[in-house]
Steps between C-alpha positions, in 0.01 A plus 500: 500500500608741231856581418648818369823379342741658261551861401140559384233523773199271478158671512175327582210558261138392458601189304513317834288541808444309821142416592377465857161332552338634817242316709320811630499880489723528805770304318461714185532815713804372694695395191391807302618735773830315544576523129415871491729573794815698424411601147277237342258622232145367460374412156163410355332164569694396810849552362780670694857585410704467818790725601743275311301518176357147523137470393250315721135402460308491829191294422200386705481122465135531394588693184601214269194285576271801451660589167486136388128469578289327235256788556653746252294795625632436851859473378460821298363690801797385709745602225338843470520549877864391510600736218378796709719405798859568592519285815265206453222474757311181586161659576452692172614198298252277683225761460570520126478121476164502672370767264 
């Protein structure tokens, strides 16, 4: 819940975002499309600003473990793949991890 109280309106900004961990690509797509509906704006690396100005991160649940891999080359490949994406996609992230 966010409140807009007093004479000065409250504006959301990138200092806070909500993160949604998704179990598969279908869930990423469903949430992504819902947040874009009615004026949402996609951003780099799985971020979206919804129609109210609230920032969301729509994240495949495999991303954190891939980025935290002890295999630094693997983690770097995944990071490089992610940085090229707007909506995050499971298959390219997995492919990057596999080399």
